[in-house]
N, C-alpha and C positions, 0 to 999 in steps of 0.2 A: 300741858301732858307730860307727866312724867316719864320717865325712859322707863322701857321695861313692860310697860303696860298696855299694852296694844288694846286689849280687851277686858271688859271689866268681868268681874270676880261673879256674879249672877251670868254673864255671859258664857264665862267658863264651864261653870255648873251647869248650865243648861245646853250644854252641849254635850256634856259628860253625861247624864242622865240620858242625855237623846240616845247615843253611844250604845250606852248602857241596857238601854231597851232595846234597840235593834239589834244588840250581839245575843240578847235573851230568845227572840222572836226568832233568830236564824237554830240558836240554838234547840228551840223546843221544837222546828221545824224540822229537823234531821231526828231527833230521839223520835217521835215520831213518824218520818217514813219507815224504818227503821224497825219500831215497835210493828208497824203495820205489814213489812213484809213478813217478818217473822210471824203474824198471826197467819195470815194468808198463807205460808208453807207448814202453820200447824194444822190447816182445814184442810188443804188439799191431804195429806196426812190420812187426817180424820175419815174423810169422803172414800179414799182408799179403802184404809180400815172397814170403813160401812161396807162399803160394795163389795168387799172380800166374803165378810161376815154375813151379806146377804143370798150372796152365790154359795159359800157352807151350806148353810143351812136347806137353801132348795135340792141340792144335792147330796147334803145328807154327810160331806166329810167333816172330819173335826179340824179346828184352828188349831193347828198342833207350836204356834208363836208363842214364847212366853214374853210377857212383857215385866 
């Protein structure tokens, strides 16, 4: 056995690929988590606007907010 080669090159490549896959999955999970939070926040805002529009239509008042 040579000095400095504790693991064969194939095992090193395999470990690097495995770490890359795990880090990729973690990054994807974080991105999806924050994307879902953003979509939930937007959905809540749209529900509020829809409820206000329905109430405004039933009472006859106009929506004075500008987009």
